[in-house]
C-alpha positions as CSV (number, residue, x, y, z in Angstrom):
1,M,125.3,150.7,40.6
2,A,122.0,151.0,38.5
3,S,118.8,151.1,40.5
4,I,116.3,148.4,40.0
5,P,112.9,149.8,39.0
6,K,110.0,149.3,41.4
7,T,107.8,146.4,40.4
8,L,104.3,147.8,39.7
9,T,101.0,146.0,39.9
10,L,98.6,145.9,36.9
11,G,96.2,148.1,38.9
12,E,98.9,150.8,39.4
13,I,99.7,150.7,35.7
14,A,96.0,150.8,34.8
15,T,95.6,153.9,37.0
16,N,98.5,155.6,35.2
17,C,96.9,154.8,31.9
18,I,93.4,156.0,32.7
19,S,94.7,159.4,33.7
20,S,96.3,159.6,30.2
21,G,93.1,158.6,28.4
22,L,94.1,154.9,27.9
23,D,92.8,151.7,29.4
24,V,94.4,148.3,29.9
25,L,92.4,145.8,27.8
26,G,94.6,142.8,28.0
27,A,97.9,141.5,29.4
28,F,99.9,138.3,29.4
29,H,103.3,137.0,30.2
30,H,105.2,137.5,27.0
31,N,107.9,135.0,27.9
32,N,109.6,133.8,31.1
33,N,110.7,137.3,32.2
34,Q,108.4,139.9,30.4
35,T,104.8,141.1,30.8
36,L,103.0,142.6,27.8
37,I,100.2,145.1,28.5
38,L,97.8,146.1,25.7
39,L,96.5,149.6,25.7
40,S,93.2,151.0,24.2
41,P,91.3,154.2,24.3
42,A,89.6,154.8,27.6
43,K,86.1,156.3,28.0
44,S,87.9,159.6,28.6
45,F,89.9,159.3,25.4
46,W,88.1,161.7,23.1
47,G,88.0,164.5,25.7
48,T,91.7,164.0,26.4
49,F,92.6,163.7,22.7
50,K,90.6,166.8,21.6
51,V,92.7,169.1,23.8
52,S,96.0,167.6,22.7
53,H,98.4,169.5,20.5
54,E,98.2,166.7,18.0
55,Y,94.5,167.3,17.5
56,Q,94.6,171.1,17.9
57,D,97.4,171.5,15.4
58,N,95.8,169.3,12.7
59,L,98.9,167.2,12.5
60,L,99.1,164.3,10.0
61,N,97.8,161.1,11.7
62,P,97.0,162.9,15.0
63,I,95.8,159.8,16.9
64,D,99.0,157.9,16.0
65,G,101.1,160.9,17.0
66,W,99.1,161.3,20.3
67,S,99.4,157.5,21.0
68,T,103.2,157.6,20.3
69,R,103.7,160.5,22.7
70,V,101.4,159.4,25.5
71,I,102.4,155.7,25.5
72,S,106.1,156.6,25.2
73,E,105.8,158.9,28.2
74,L,104.0,156.1,30.2
75,A,106.8,153.7,29.2
76,I,109.4,156.1,30.6
77,Q,107.5,156.5,33.9
78,I,107.2,152.7,34.5
79,S,110.5,151.6,32.9
80,A,108.8,149.7,30.0
81,S,109.3,149.4,26.3
82,P,106.6,150.9,24.1
83,K,105.3,149.1,21.0
84,F,102.9,150.4,18.4
85,P,100.6,148.8,15.8
86,F,101.5,151.5,13.2
87,G,104.7,153.1,11.9
88,G,106.6,150.0,11.2
89,P,108.6,148.1,10.2
90,P,109.0,146.3,12.4
91,Y,105.3,145.5,12.5
92,Y,104.3,143.9,15.8
93,P,101.7,141.1,16.0
94,F,99.0,143.0,17.8
95,L,96.2,140.6,16.7
96,E,98.2,137.6,18.0
97,W,99.0,139.5,21.2
98,A,95.3,140.4,21.7
99,K,94.3,136.7,21.3
100,R,97.1,135.7,23.8
101,S,95.5,138.0,26.4
102,N,92.5,135.7,26.5
103,R,90.2,138.7,26.1
104,A,90.0,138.8,22.3
105,W,89.1,136.3,19.5
106,I,88.5,136.2,15.8
107,S,84.8,136.7,15.1
108,P,82.8,134.8,12.5
109,L,83.3,137.8,10.3
110,G,87.1,137.5,10.6
111,M,87.6,140.6,12.6
112,L,88.8,140.8,16.2
113,V,86.2,140.8,18.9
114,H,87.0,141.8,22.5
115,D,85.2,140.5,25.6
116,T,84.0,144.0,26.7
117,M,84.6,146.2,23.7
118,G,83.1,143.8,21.1
119,M,84.2,144.7,17.5
120,M,84.9,148.3,18.5
121,I,88.3,147.4,20.0
122,S,91.3,149.6,19.0
123,Y,94.8,148.9,20.3
124,R,96.8,152.1,20.4
125,G,100.0,150.4,21.7
126,A,101.5,148.0,24.2
127,L,104.0,148.2,27.1
128,I,106.5,145.5,27.6
129,L,107.9,145.2,31.2
130,D,111.1,143.3,31.7
131,Y,109.6,141.5,34.7
132,L,106.6,139.4,35.4
133,I,103.7,140.9,37.3
134,T,100.7,139.2,38.8
135,L,97.9,139.1,36.3
136,P,94.2,138.3,37.0
137,H,93.1,134.9,36.0
138,T,91.1,135.7,32.8
139,K,88.0,133.5,32.4
140,S,86.5,135.6,29.6
141,L,84.6,133.6,27.0
142,N,84.4,134.4,23.3
143,P,81.1,136.5,23.1
144,C,80.5,135.1,19.6
145,N,79.9,131.6,21.0
146,T,76.7,132.8,22.7
147,C,75.6,135.5,20.3
148,T,72.4,134.4,18.5
149,N,71.6,137.5,16.5
150,K,75.0,137.7,14.7
151,P,74.8,141.4,14.1
152,C,78.3,141.5,12.6
153,I,77.0,139.3,9.8
154,N,73.4,140.3,9.5
155,A,74.0,144.1,9.5
156,C,75.2,144.0,5.9
157,P,72.4,145.4,3.7
158,A,73.8,143.5,0.6
159,H,73.8,140.2,2.4
160,A,77.3,139.8,1.2
161,I,78.6,138.0,4.3
162,S,78.3,134.2,4.7
163,G,80.2,132.8,7.6
164,I,83.7,134.2,7.1
165,E,83.3,134.6,3.4
166,Y,82.8,138.1,2.1
167,N,81.3,138.4,-1.4
168,T,82.9,141.5,-2.8
169,I,81.0,141.3,-6.1
170,K,77.7,141.2,-4.3
171,C,78.8,144.1,-2.2
172,H,79.9,146.2,-5.1
173,N,76.7,145.4,-7.1
174,F,74.6,146.6,-4.1
């Protein structure tokens, strides 16, 4: 008889991730019997990554290799299925998953913006659990709705951005 894996909490999963250089920056119930957890680099990421063999050995696409190894190891530890935003097909809908987490939105510039990471968000992978876990009620608001300076638009020295329109010719001429 197969043993049933222990049901973990999001906090327990986040603790495992942090010790590996990753952080949980979104989660949602993927369907009626699965939980999807989005993983991003933690504050400790660069220190962890720089001592990895992927970085030390100058491997091709070292961050993707590191992400694949570390997230796959985490998946084995917690009986999850790992998914990655690179290396497809299949290509998984990470932008849609990010928006479903209620912690990320499309910015006026058209790029993804996260409630705590802003436009510096980077998803390295996801874990899919074949059970539902309790998730915190996310009341995050799109930070673009209250942003008055619009640095994502105003930072362009060529003034090539208007709303979500990007004037490539104006940019190239600059």
